[in-house]
Backbone as a ProteinNet text record, in pm:
[ID]
protein_1_A
[PRIMARY]
MPEVDINERVKYLEEWMARTDFWADKQKAQEVIRELRELKAQKEGVTALGRSGAIMTIFSGAGGDDAEDFSRMLLEMYFKFFKRRGLEWRVLHENQNDHGGYRNITLEISNPTLHPPLFKGRVGEGSGPYGILKNESGVHRLVRVSPFNAKKLRHTSFSMVEVIPRLPPAELREIPDEEIKVEFSKSGGPGGQNVNKRETAVRAVHLPTGLSTHVTSERSQEANRQKAVEILKTKLFLRRKAEHSQAESKLKISKTTDIEWGNQIRSYVLHPYKMVKDHRTGVETSDVKGVLEEGELDEFIEAEKNL
[TERTIARY]
1395	1429.5	1411.6	1333.3	1312.9	1445.1	1450.4	1574.9	1631.7	1544.6	1593.4	1659.5	1608.7	1668.1	1806.3	1823.8	1954.5	2056.5	2018.5	2110.1	2148.1	2050.4	2076.4	2165.2	2138.7	2218.3	2362.3	2381.4	2515.9	2591.7	2526.5	2589.9	2629.5	2539	2565.4	2684.8	2691.5	2801	2934	2931.1	3054.9	3107.6	3016.7	3058.6	3115.4	3055.9	3102.8	3244.3	3267.4	3399	3506.9	3465.6	3563.1	3603.6	3538.3	3571.4	3708.5	3779.4	3915.1	3915	3804.8	3798.5	3726.2	3715	3637	3688.5	3821.8	3878.5	3897	3842.4	3854.6	3786.9	3674.2	3604.2	3611.8	3709.1	3734	3614.6	3546.8	3432.1	3319.5	3292.9	3189.4	3229.5	3357.7	3406.3	3387	3415.8	3398.6	3252	3162.9	3019.5	2972.5	3026	2990.7	3038.4	3160.8	3215.7	3133.9	3096.6	3017	2879.4	2814.8	2683.3	2692.5	2797.8	2815	2834.6	2912.7	2935.7	2804.6	2723.7	2596.3	2498.4	2493.7	2403.1	2442.2	2572.7	2618.2	2587.4	2601.4	2567.8	2419.4	2338	2193.5	2157.1	2222	2196.5	2235	2347	2389.4	2290.1	2231.1	2131	2007.3	1962.4	1847.1	1877.7	1999.8	2039.8	2039.1	2096.5	2102.3	1962.7	1872	1735.3	1668.4	1688.7	1625.6	1677.8	1798	1858.1	1840.4	1770.9	1756.1	1646.7	1645.5	1536.6	1408.6	1300	1170.7	1090.9	1005.1	905.4	769	692.4	559.7	452.5	350.6	234.8	109.2	21	-108.5	-215.4	-297.1	-405.7	-539.2	-633.2	-767.3	-850.1	-928.6	-1020.2	-1150.8	-1251.5	-1383.2	-1440.1	-1520	-1579.5	-1567.5	-1511.4	-1507.6	-1436.9	-1504.6	-1442.3	-1398.1	-1477.4	-1442.2	-1310.8	-1296.7	-1174.6	-1054.7	-1075.2	-966	-925.6	-1022.5	-990	-915.6	-949.8	-877.2	-732	-709.3	-571.1	-494.8	-562	-498.4	-461.5	-553.4	-527.8	-408	-400.4	-286	-156.6	-162.1	-43.7	6.3	-84.1	-43.5	7.3	-50.2	-0.9	144	172.3	308.9	404.6	359.8	445.4	490.5	397	430.4	528.5	506.3	596.2	736	744.5	874.2	948.3	876.3	939	990.6	912.7	953.7	1075.1	1090.4	1198.5	1315.1	1314.2	1428.5	1438.6	1328.3	1328.3	1294	1351.1	1322.4	1238.8	1159.6	1073.5	1051.7	1013	970.2	862.4	773.5	661.4	707.6	685.6	718.7	600.3	480.3	359.3	240.5	145.8	23.9	-95.2	-207.6	-334	-435.7	-454.8	-535	-671.8	-775.7	-908.4	-931.6	-1052.4	-1082.3	-1103.4	-1109.9	-1135.7	-1010.2	-895.7	-772.3	-740.1	-825.6	-799.6	-711	-669.2	-579.1	-635.5	-640.8	-673.3	-554.1	-434.9	-311.1	-196.9	-94.3	23.8	142.9	258.2	380	491.5	559.9	668.1	797.3	909.1	1040.1	1092.9	1128.1	1164.8	1310.2	1386.1	1527.3	1561.3	1669.6	1718.8	1857.1	1870.8	2000.2	2109.4	2072.1	2169.4	2104	2181.8	2130	2161.3	2211.3	2242.3	2178.1	2102.8	2084.4	1994.1	1998.1	1914.9	1767.4	1690.5	1548.8	1466	1503.6	1420.8	1504.1	1483.3	1536.6	1686.1	1762.4	1906.9	1958.6	1873.5	1919.5	1936.6	2053.8	2075.5	2112.8	2028	2054.5	1980.6	1934.1	1878.3	1751.1	1675.9	1551.7	1558.7	1678.3	1692.3	1677.8	1673.8	1649.1	1500.2	1459.6	1317.4	1239.4	1296.3	1223.2	1210.1	1317.8	1312.1	1210	1194.1	1097.9	954.7	935.2	800.2	743.4	822.4	778.4	649.3	627.9	507.8	386.5	402.2	286.6	210	270.2	204.2	77.7	-30.8	-156.5	-274.6	-392.2	-515.5	-542.8	-569.1	-603.8	-751.9	-822.3	-967.5	-1004.2	-1092.4	-1139.4	-1290	-1335.2	-1478.4	-1505.6	-1596.2	-1627.4	-1762	-1809.2	-1925	-1874.1	-1929.4	-1878.3	-1899.9	-1792.3	-1807	-1863.2	-1877.7	-1927.5	-2072.6	-2135.1	-2272.5	-2362.5	-2462.1	-2550.1	-2628.3	-2652.6	-2728.2	-2639.9	-2510.9	-2414.9	-2418	-2415	-2416.5	-2275.1	-2266	-2136	-2089.3	-1962.4	-1909.1	-1777.5	-1754.9	-1629.4	-1551.5	-1427.1	-1340.5	-1217.1	-1159.1	-1038.6	-933	-808.7	-694.9	-585.7	-507.8	-397.2	-264.2	-175.5	-38.8	54	139.3	238.4	376.8	465.5	602.2	699.9	787.9	891	1026.6	1135.6	1267.8	1318.9	1403.8	1473	1605.9	1611.6	1729.7	1823.8	1954.6	2051.3	2025	2034.4	2011.6	2095	2215.8	2304.7	2246.7	2156.5	2098.7	1974.5	1930.6	1806.3	1832.7	1753	1766.1	1710.9	1770	1715.9	1586	1492.1	1366.6	1369.8	1343.4	1342.2	1247.1	1289.1	1209.3	1067.7	1055.1	922.7	826.9	879.7	793.7	745.9	794.9	759.5	680.8	567.8	489.9	502.2	549	566.9	466.6	390.7	290.1	325.5	306.3	335.9	206.9	201.3	84.5	128.2	35.8	67.5	60.7	153.4	154.9	50.1	-60.8	-172	-184.5	-264	-291.1	-421.7	-476.6	-604.1	-714	-796.2	-907.2	-866.1	-742.2	-697.9	-664.4	-625.2	-592.1	-458.4	-462.5	-341.8	-303.3	-360.9	-336.7	-188.8	-132.3	7.1	106.2	72	162.7	226.7	356.1	425.2	397.8	414.9	392.3	515.3	532.2	647.7	610.4	483.9	441.2	458.5	506.5	534.3	467.9	402.4	348.3	414.9	478.2	545.3	471	446.8	372.2	454.7	468.2	531.8	422.9	419.5	308.7	282.6	384.3	356.7	287.6	314.3	258.5	150.8	147.4	51.7	98.3	218.8	272.4	295.3	267.8	284.2	330.6	381.8	421.4	407.7	393.6	367.3	457.5	532.1	625.2	606.7	598.4	586.9	682.9	770	849.2	969	1023.4	1148.4	1123.9	1230.7	1216	1198.5	1238.8	1228.1	1153.6	1101.6	1030.7	1122.7	1247	1340.8	1374.4	1391.5	1421.3	1303.6	1182.3	1063.8	1054.9	1090.2	1086.8	1186.7	1308.1	1410.6	1367.8	1310	1264.8	1149.7	1057	942.3	987.2	1079	1129	1208	1283.1	1360.7	1267.7	1160	1064.5	994.6	965.3	903.3	994.9	1124.3	1220.7	1221.3	1209.6	1207.2	1083.9	968.4	845.2	857.8	917.8	934.7	1034	1140.1	1238.9	1172	1086.9	1020.2	920.9	852.4	757.4	831.4	941.5	1020.1	1077.8	1122.8	1179	1072.8	951.7	843.7	802.1	802.5	763.4	860.3	985.5	1086.8	1109	1035.9	1057.3	927.7	869.5	745	764.2	882.1	910.1	904.2	920.2	917.2	794.4	685.9	564.5	505.4	538.5	486.4	540.6	642.2	695.8	616.5	518.1	441.5	370.9	368.3	304.7	153.7	81.6	-63.2	-126.6	-246.8	-322.5	-430.8	-468.1	-567.6	-702.4	-725.9	-852.3	-863.6	-752.5	-755.6	-798	-830.1	-868.2	-1015.4	-1044.2	-1181.9	-1191.6	-1313.2	-1340.7	-1275.9	-1219.2	-1163.8	-1015.3	-956.4	-813.5	-734.2	-801.4	-733.5	-632.3	-522.9	-421	-439.8	-503.6	-523.5	-653.7	-724.5	-849.1	-834.3	-890.1	-893.6	-1041.7	-1089.6	-1231.9	-1251.2	-1330.9	-1360	-1503.1	-1588.3	-1728	-1780.1	-1852.4	-1910.2	-1813.3	-1695.6	-1592.6	-1461.9	-1356.5	-1227.7	-1124.8	-1065.8	-966.6	-888.8	-760.6	-678.4	-627	-650.2	-609.4	-541.3	-425.8	-357.2	-405.4	-463	-525.4	-423.8	-298.3	-195.6	-126.9	-101.9	-26.2	-114	-236.9	-325	-300.6	-201	-172.5	-287.7	-335.3	-442.2	-426.5	-487.5	-484.3	-612	-653.6	-770	-726.5	-595.7	-543.4	-539.3	-656.1	-666.2	-600.8	-618.8	-559.2	-407.4	-348.6	-204.2	-151.9	-225.8	-183.8	-201	-323.5	-353.4	-298.8	-297.5	-256.6	-112.5	-56.6	80.8	177.5	125.2	212	276.3	206.6	262.8	240.3	329.7	319.4	421.7	503.9	616	572.3	467.1	422.5	378.7	310.2	264.7	383.2	476.3	589.5	683.8	702.3	784.9	725.2	592.8	526.9	533.4	531.3	533.7	665.9	773.3	904.6	906.2	810.6	805.4	717.7	662.1	573.9	655.4
978.1	1110.3	1108.3	1198.7	1200.9	1216.4	1166.1	1164.1	1304.4	1403.2	1539.2	1594	1557	1602.5	1541.1	1418.3	1353.9	1432.2	1469	1544.4	1678.2	1747.8	1877.2	1862.8	1757.9	1735.8	1700	1616.8	1580.5	1705.4	1790.9	1915.1	2003.1	2013	2094.9	2041.3	1910.1	1850.3	1863.7	1847.4	1861.8	2005.4	2101.7	2241.4	2267.3	2203.7	2217.9	2162.4	2045.1	1983	2068.1	2152.5	2236.7	2359.5	2383.8	2500.7	2483.2	2593.2	2587.9	2545.1	2568.1	2532.7	2400.2	2319	2194.3	2105.2	2094.7	2003.2	2069.1	2187.9	2254	2171.7	2109.4	2020.3	1880.3	1800.6	1670.2	1576.1	1577.4	1489.2	1522.3	1653.4	1695.8	1662.3	1681	1651.3	1503.3	1416.1	1273.1	1236.4	1304.7	1281.1	1321.8	1433.7	1481.5	1382.1	1333.7	1237.3	1109.2	1062.5	940.5	958.6	1072.8	1099	1108.2	1174.7	1189.2	1052.7	966.6	832.7	754	762.2	690	742.1	874.7	934.2	896.3	894.2	856.9	710.6	626.8	485.2	468.9	545.5	540.4	590.7	697.9	755.4	657.1	588.7	490.3	376.2	339.1	233.8	272.4	397.1	446.7	449.7	493.5	500.2	362	262.8	127.3	71.1	101.2	53	112.1	242.9	309.1	265	210.4	167.6	18	-52	-196.6	-233.3	-361.7	-413.1	-416.7	-458.2	-455.3	-581.6	-616.1	-720.7	-651.8	-659.9	-597.8	-705.3	-692.7	-781.5	-697.8	-741.2	-677.2	-775.8	-733.9	-816.1	-755.8	-838.8	-789.5	-783.6	-677.8	-665.9	-735.7	-712.1	-770.7	-713.5	-793.1	-743.9	-840.7	-958.1	-1061.6	-1019.8	-1042.5	-1018.8	-874.1	-777.9	-637.2	-603.6	-648.2	-619.4	-689.8	-813.2	-889.4	-833	-775.3	-709.2	-578.5	-510.2	-388.4	-420.5	-533.2	-574.2	-597.3	-653.6	-670.7	-534.7	-437.8	-303.9	-239.4	-254.4	-199.2	-267.3	-398.7	-474.2	-425.6	-409.4	-364	-220.3	-137	-0.6	-2.1	-85.4	-93	-152.7	-251.3	-307.1	-197.6	-112.4	-3.3	94.3	122.6	211.9	151.2	22.2	-45.1	-37.5	-66.5	-68.2	69.4	173.9	309.6	352.3	299.2	341.3	243.3	142.8	52.7	-46.2	-71.7	-168.8	-307	-409.6	-547.1	-613.6	-712.2	-778.9	-924.4	-1002.2	-1139.4	-1175.5	-1264.1	-1304.8	-1414.9	-1394.2	-1495.3	-1587.2	-1530.1	-1609.7	-1535.5	-1607.4	-1544.7	-1635.8	-1575	-1646.4	-1575.8	-1630.6	-1565.7	-1632	-1551.3	-1609.3	-1643.6	-1688.4	-1732.6	-1617.1	-1493.1	-1376.7	-1291.7	-1342.6	-1267.2	-1174.9	-1172.4	-1091.7	-1165.8	-1096.3	-1156	-1143.1	-1256	-1251.2	-1192.7	-1233.9	-1173.9	-1212.2	-1130.2	-1157.5	-1090.1	-1158	-1106.4	-1098.5	-981.9	-958.1	-927.8	-965	-920.7	-820.6	-699.8	-590.6	-552.1	-538.4	-503	-391.8	-323.3	-217.9	-259.5	-305	-354.7	-249.4	-122	-13.6	110.8	189.2	315.7	430.9	398.8	501.6	461.6	552.6	691.8	704.1	817.1	837.2	822.6	777.7	754.2	880.3	975.7	1094.4	1221.1	1306.4	1442.2	1449.6	1352.1	1358.9	1324.4	1270.2	1241	1091	1050.5	913.4	921.2	869.6	883.4	781.5	824.8	732.2	664.9	729.7	671.6	618.3	589.3	552.9	403.6	320.9	179	152.2	31.3	-0.8	23.6	-14.9	7.3	156.5	231.7	375.1	445.4	397.8	457.7	418	290.6	235.3	223.9	247.2	216.7	287.1	409.8	482.6	448.3	351.5	297.2	199.5	162	71.2	134.7	60.3	109.5	63.3	110.6	70.4	163.7	104.3	177.7	152.4	256.7	250.4	282.6	202.2	223.1	244.9	349.1	374.4	372.2	284.6	272.2	201.4	198.3	115.9	-27.1	-117.6	-254	-326.2	-382.5	-461.7	-600.9	-632.8	-764.9	-760.8	-643	-626.2	-598.9	-685.7	-673.6	-542.3	-485.7	-360.9	-237.5	-259.8	-150.7	-47.7	-97.5	-10.8	34	149.6	199	112.3	81.5	-10.9	44.4	26.1	66.4	-58.7	-65.8	-180	-133	-224.3	-193.4	-301	-257.7	-349.4	-289.7	-376.5	-329.3	-360.3	-263	-281.1	-281.6	-381.8	-390.9	-396	-306.4	-302.5	-314.7	-413.9	-432.1	-439.8	-406.2	-410.6	-552.5	-569.1	-696.6	-686.4	-737.8	-722.8	-841.9	-818.6	-928.7	-1022.6	-1154.2	-1249.9	-1223.5	-1168.3	-1143.6	-1041.2	-955	-851.9	-899.4	-1021.7	-1070.9	-1170.3	-1161.5	-1253.1	-1391.3	-1491.6	-1625.5	-1637.9	-1715.1	-1740.6	-1883.9	-1907	-2044.6	-2132.8	-2256.1	-2347.4	-2364.8	-2366.3	-2390.2	-2273.6	-2158.2	-2041.9	-2033.4	-2123.9	-2119.9	-2245.2	-2222	-2331.8	-2324	-2431.4	-2435.2	-2532.7	-2485.3	-2567.8	-2580.7	-2699.3	-2724.1	-2753	-2705.9	-2732	-2734	-2769.9	-2773.7	-2634.1	-2605.8	-2476.6	-2481	-2411.9	-2417.7	-2293.8	-2303.4	-2190.6	-2125.3	-2042.6	-1975	-2074.2	-2037.1	-2122.5	-2242.8	-2246.3	-2357.5	-2482.6	-2470.2	-2586.5	-2644	-2762.6	-2822	-2952.8	-2976.8	-3102.8	-3116.6	-3231.4	-3262.2	-3161.6	-3100.1	-3005.6	-3071	-3044.5	-3096.5	-3007.2	-3062.5	-2985.7	-2901	-2792.7	-2705.5	-2573.8	-2536.6	-2410.3	-2416.7	-2305.9	-2302.5	-2180.8	-2202.9	-2095.2	-2105.6	-1994.9	-1991.7	-1895.5	-1938.2	-1858.1	-1843.2	-1719.3	-1696.1	-1704	-1811.5	-1842.1	-1734.7	-1676.6	-1576.6	-1450.6	-1410.8	-1285.7	-1305.9	-1423.1	-1447.1	-1397.4	-1338.3	-1294.5	-1416	-1400.3	-1514.5	-1467.9	-1561.3	-1532.9	-1660.2	-1644.6	-1757	-1743.6	-1847.5	-1842.7	-1965.6	-1943.3	-2053.9	-2039.7	-1938.7	-1902.7	-1992.1	-2051.8	-2126.1	-2266.4	-2330.3	-2459.8	-2577.9	-2560.6	-2672.3	-2629.5	-2728.4	-2702.8	-2637.3	-2681.9	-2627.5	-2482.1	-2449.5	-2311.4	-2220.2	-2268.7	-2190.4	-2171.3	-2275.6	-2265.7	-2161.2	-2163.6	-2067.3	-1924.3	-1902.7	-1768.7	-1723.1	-1812.8	-1778	-1739.7	-1816	-1787.1	-1655.9	-1631.6	-1507.1	-1385.5	-1391.9	-1280.8	-1267.3	-1379	-1376.4	-1308.3	-1336.1	-1271.7	-1120.3	-1078.4	-935.2	-869.8	-934.6	-879.2	-867.7	-967.9	-965.9	-856.8	-841.1	-735.5	-598.4	-574.7	-445.7	-421.4	-526.4	-510.3	-471.9	-539.3	-506.3	-365.3	-328.3	-195.7	-88.6	-112.5	-16.5	-4.3	-114.7	-112.1	-30.4	-21.3	51.5	194.1	232.8	367.3	424.1	516.3	578.2	652.3	704.8	779.3	690.6	559	467.1	377.5	427.8	349.1	308.6	381.9	347.2	213	158.1	28.9	-87.6	-58.5	-165.9	-247.8	-376.3	-463.5	-459.6	-422.3	-411.6	-549.5	-560.2	-684	-663.7	-771.3	-758.4	-715.8	-728.9	-684.6	-533.4	-461.8	-315.6	-264.7	-356.7	-314.7	-275.3	-153.1	-110.1	40.8	89.2	231.1	312.4	426.2	517.2	502	390.9	369.3	392	428.6	435.6	549.6	523.9	627	696.6	626.6	684.5	633.1	720.6	683.4	699.3	603.6	605.7	608.8	722.9	739.9	743.3	648.5	641.3	685.3	695.3	735.4	793.5	904.7	977.9	1077.2	1096.1	1181.1	1103.5	1159.2	1089	1164.7	1092.6	1155.3	1048.9	1073.2	994.7	1092.3	1062.4	1154	1077.4	1130	1076.1	1152.5	1081.3	1146.6	1193.4	1152.3	1194.7	1322.7	1333.8	1448.3	1552.9	1512.9	1604.8	1610.5	1537.2	1536	1466.2	1526.6	1465.5	1497.6	1415.3	1434.7	1378.1	1435.3	1383.9	1284.1	1267.8	1175.1	1032.9	975.7	841.2	738.6	755.1	662.1	662.2	782.5	791.8	720.2	727.1	663.1	512.3	466.6	324	245.1	306.2	231.6	256.6	369.6	401.6	404.3	390.5	387.8	520.5	630.3	762.9	801.8	753.1	771.3	869	925.9	1007.5	1120.1	1192.6	1305.4	1260.2	1146.7	1094.3	1050.3	979.1	924.4	1035.7	1136.3	1250.7	1317.5	1337.6	1401.9	1314.1	1181.9	1088.5	1090.9	1139.7	1140.3	1228.7	1320.4	1410.9	1359.1	1237.4	1181.6	1139.3
2044.2	1990.5	1839.4	1782.4	1637.6	1563.9	1442	1365.5	1345	1316.1	1293.3	1418.2	1536.3	1661.6	1681.7	1637.7	1647.5	1565.6	1444.7	1358.1	1420.3	1476.1	1538.1	1660.9	1738.9	1859.9	1824.5	1722.6	1678	1633.9	1557.6	1511.7	1629.7	1728.3	1846.2	1925.1	1944.5	2021.1	1947.3	1815.7	1738.9	1745.7	1742.3	1755.6	1894.8	1994.9	2132.4	2145.6	2082.9	2090.9	2023.5	1929	1858.8	1939.6	2051.6	2133.4	2198.4	2216.4	2273	2419.1	2491.3	2633.4	2656.7	2551.5	2562.6	2675.3	2690.4	2790	2927.2	2946.4	3076.7	3185.1	3149	3240.9	3180.7	3228.5	3168.4	3180.2	3296.5	3315	3216.2	3200.9	3107.5	2964.5	2932.3	2797.5	2763.8	2861.2	2838.6	2820.1	2891.8	2876	2736.6	2689.5	2555.6	2449.5	2463.1	2367.9	2367.8	2485.6	2496.5	2431.4	2458.6	2398.8	2247.3	2198.2	2053.9	1988	2052.5	1999.6	1992.7	2097.9	2101.7	1996.5	1979.7	1882.1	1739.4	1711.5	1577.6	1548.5	1648.9	1630.8	1602.5	1676	1655	1515.3	1472.9	1341.2	1230.9	1248.4	1149.8	1140.6	1255.6	1255.7	1177	1193.4	1118.4	969.8	934.7	794.8	732	802.3	749.5	728.8	821.7	811.2	687.9	666.9	553.7	419.7	416.9	290.6	266	355	342.9	243.1	205.7	124.1	204.7	142	209.7	180.8	276.1	259.2	266	158.1	154.4	146.9	232.7	227.9	211.8	122.6	103.7	149.2	247.9	300.6	258.4	217.3	187.6	314.3	328.5	439.9	408.4	490.9	466.6	338	266.7	143.3	27.8	52.6	-50.2	-177.5	-291.5	-421.7	-440.3	-389.5	-406.6	-337.5	-212.4	-138	-199.9	-244.1	-303.4	-439.6	-512.3	-637.4	-610.6	-503	-464.8	-431.8	-364.7	-336.2	-466	-566.9	-699	-759.2	-747.1	-800.9	-732	-599.1	-525.9	-569	-584.4	-625.5	-761.5	-857.3	-989.9	-986.1	-897.4	-878.8	-830.8	-730.9	-678.8	-782	-859.4	-964.1	-1060.9	-1101.9	-1193.8	-1127.5	-999.4	-926.6	-917	-882.7	-873.1	-1006.6	-1115.1	-1247.7	-1284.6	-1257.7	-1290	-1209.4	-1089.7	-1001.2	-995.2	-1081.4	-1088.6	-974.5	-906.1	-797.4	-851.7	-793.1	-831.4	-723.4	-762.1	-664.7	-705.3	-606.7	-632	-531.7	-571.7	-487.2	-391.8	-262.5	-162.6	-135.4	-141.7	-117	-174.3	-231.6	-279.4	-255.2	-222.6	-203.3	-292	-412.9	-515.7	-527.2	-560.4	-579	-725.7	-758.1	-894.3	-992.2	-940.6	-1025.6	-1046.4	-1006.9	-1023.9	-908.8	-806	-687.6	-588.7	-484.2	-385.5	-245	-175.3	-33.5	41.5	0.2	50.5	-42.6	-43.5	-124.4	-57.8	-58.1	3.9	-99.1	-102.4	-197.3	-123.3	-184.4	-138.2	-240.1	-194.6	-284.5	-260.1	-365.6	-353.5	-451.8	-423.4	-511	-559.3	-685.2	-732.9	-733.6	-738.2	-735.3	-680.5	-608.6	-556	-650.7	-769	-868.6	-1001.5	-1067.8	-1028.9	-907.7	-836	-718.9	-753.7	-656.4	-680.2	-675.4	-591.4	-574.7	-575.3	-675.4	-678.7	-648.1	-698	-683.9	-546	-459.6	-323.5	-304.6	-263.1	-220.8	-74.6	11.5	154.3	234.9	351.9	448.1	398.9	309.4	262.2	121.3	70.8	-69.1	-95.1	8.1	-9.5	-16.1	-59.4	-69.3	60.2	174.9	299.2	329.9	309.8	335.4	248.5	125.2	32.9	67.4	101.7	110.2	251	354.5	490.3	529.4	480.7	519.3	433.5	343.6	272.8	361.2	474.7	568	623.4	618.8	673.7	590.8	626.1	558.6	440.6	324.5	203.2	172.7	127.2	108.2	-36.2	-94.4	-231.5	-231.6	-302.4	-320.9	-470.5	-514.2	-656.8	-674	-797.2	-831.2	-845.1	-767.4	-764	-896.8	-955.4	-1078.1	-1049.6	-921.8	-883.4	-836.8	-844.6	-799	-918.5	-938.8	-1055	-1053.6	-935	-923.3	-941.1	-962.1	-984	-870.3	-748.7	-631.9	-595.8	-531.2	-484.7	-368.2	-366.5	-265.5	-211.1	-81.9	-17.6	22.9	-19.6	10.7	85.9	163.6	239.3	218	205.7	204	291.3	352.3	435.3	369.5	373.4	325.4	446.2	453.6	561.4	498	540.1	487.4	603.8	596.7	698.6	630.2	699.3	635.2	617.5	519.5	495.8	568.8	691.9	775.6	761.8	772.4	770.3	888.1	866.7	975.1	1099.4	1081.3	1195.4	1292.6	1243.9	1329	1404	1374.8	1432.2	1543.9	1647.9	1760	1723.9	1784.4	1769.7	1849.7	1799.2	1869.1	1918.3	2047.2	2098.8	2017.8	1990.9	1909	1962.6	2095.5	2153.8	2132.4	2089.2	2065.1	1919.7	1833.9	1692.7	1654	1587.4	1530.7	1379.4	1318.1	1172.9	1113.5	1015.3	948.8	801.8	745.8	604.8	529.6	404.8	321	175.7	88.2	-54.4	-113.4	-206.3	-275	-384.9	-362.9	-458.1	-541.3	-646.9	-734.7	-699.4	-790.8	-766.2	-733.6	-636.6	-599	-518.8	-472.1	-388.3	-466.3	-591.7	-672.9	-627.5	-570.4	-513.9	-583.8	-699.9	-767.8	-804.7	-770.8	-802.6	-744.9	-634.2	-569.9	-447.8	-428.6	-311.4	-192.1	-71.7	51	82.3	5.6	25.7	92.2	89.5	149.7	301	359.1	503.1	566.9	679.9	762.5	898.7	941.9	1071.8	1163.6	1286.1	1383.4	1510.1	1560.7	1689.4	1794.3	1870.4	1960.5	2066.3	2129.4	2234	2183.4	2058.3	2006.4	1901	1839.2	1732	1596.7	1588.9	1460.2	1370.9	1240.5	1150.4	1013.8	936.7	799.5	718.1	586.8	497.6	375.9	340.9	228	139.8	8	-87.8	-204.8	-201.7	-319.8	-345	-239.5	-255.1	-310.6	-353.5	-421.8	-327.2	-203.9	-110.4	15.1	84.6	208.9	311.1	319.6	416.8	385.3	256.5	218.3	251.9	230	266.1	417.1	491.6	637.4	686.2	631.8	672.3	641.8	522.1	483.6	573.4	603	687.2	828.3	884.5	1018.8	1019	912.8	903.1	903.2	825	821.4	956.6	1019.7	1151.7	1253.1	1245.5	1334	1312.2	1185.8	1156.2	1216.6	1203.3	1261.3	1413	1474.6	1619.3	1659.1	1580.2	1604.3	1601.5	1502.2	1488.9	1600.9	1643.3	1753.7	1881.4	1908.8	2028.7	2019	1898.9	1878	1902	1851.4	1868.2	2013.9	2085.9	2226.5	2310.3	2264.6	2340.9	2290	2186	2132.6	2078.7	2150.6	2106.4	1975.2	1952.1	1829.6	1706.9	1727	1614.3	1619.6	1680.1	1694.8	1560.7	1451.9	1320.3	1271.9	1338.3	1298.2	1354.7	1440.5	1500.4	1392.8	1412.5	1315.8	1338.1	1234.6	1244.6	1231.7	1281.3	1268.5	1164.5	1096.3	990.7	1045.8	1176.4	1234.9	1233.9	1206	1200.7	1063.8	969.1	834.7	836.9	873.6	886.2	870.2	865.9	849.7	962.1	925.5	1025.5	1045.2	998.1	1016.2	887.9	777.7	649.1	645	573.7	553.2	418.9	323.4	190.8	130.1	61.1	-6.1	-156.9	-229.8	-374.9	-414.1	-460.7	-491.1	-642.5	-694.2	-836.8	-868.1	-766.3	-784.3	-653.1	-652.9	-768.1	-832.8	-777.5	-837.2	-832.7	-888.3	-891.9	-808.6	-712.2	-625.4	-549.1	-533.1	-441.2	-336.4	-209.8	-102.8	9.5	53.1	170.1	292.6	387.5	503	606.8	593.6	689.1	644.9	515.7	465.4	396.7	359.8	289.1	139.6	88.8	-54.3	-128	-235.1	-312.8	-460.6	-543.9	-687.9	-748.9	-860.7	-933.7	-1040.4	-1058.6	-1159.3	-1102.4	-1085.5	-1028.4	-1120.1	-1250.6	-1346.4	-1335.5	-1323.2	-1311.4	-1188.5	-1077.8	-953.1	-961.3	-989.4	-983.7	-1102.8	-1221.6	-1340.3	-1382.2	-1339.5	-1378.5	-1260	-1138.2	-1020.6	-988.4	-1019.7	-994	-848.1	-763.4	-618.5	-562.8	-648.6	-602.3	-508.8	-546	-465.3	-326.5	-321	-191.9	-106	-166.9	-90.9	-45.4	-127	-85.2	38.3	37.2	151.1	275.7	256.8	369.5	444.1	379.8	444.2	567.4	577.1	692.1	805	787.9	891.2	1012.7
[MASK]
+++++++++++++++++++++++++++++++++++++++++++++++++++++++++++++++++++++++++++++++++++++++++++++++++++++++++++++++++++++++++++++++++++++++++++++++++++++++++++++++++++++++++++++++++++++++++++++++++++++++++++++++++++++++++++++++++++++++++++++++++++++++++++++++++++++++++++++++++++++++++++++++++++++++++++++++++++

């Protein structure tokens, strides 16, 4: 049931309970009370999810240096947006190339305070990092003259953004040890430089589903393992949640194989004209610099709240 329908149904049931003849049919009255209790619990769950922290990963699609440079551009765009909106972040894992681009990078985003409100004086269900950023999940497309092509040809690049909530460990199910494969490697810099690095980087894979995560941010191998498994549990939680609720299908974890033409949620066009357009909401602007260099995403994110 969509969230707006829950609110309307709760209002309707509360008005019903206020009627003078509410207890005339005791069985019906008890059914109404039970339904109202269940709906309020469900609503509280949605609210908590929207106010939680977020884990954002940016994956580069096919296209080598161009796609990896586009991921860098998206990352810097989000950094500017986070800074403008008072959000804090830290890098959990990064895989950078020799040109400053990213094959992939994972961030943990938190909101140290919900005051002042982030959008138009409203502090509510979407005021946490996940509530704000969840609809940024999807394929982003860049069209420009490639800076990596000597012939200066127009090039189309794709990157995928994945946003999942930062859920408390108590809300996550345990995963049987035999279903998790944990791999350790050295934490390297750009170009795979691993000189004098300890094997602290951790990659955790859920074998039945193929879901995986990679963490290098913590100081010890064990801390990285715990963080990686925790994020893996969240991805598995969201997949199970999506499978049981068509209304929340947008929470499904995408695969990097979906980073291709036709699946993009937003296009950033730098040539032959300048435009940023969200293909879901129809919101567009010619101020490409403001979006990519200043993180001016408010108009897009406001429109996404109705998705």
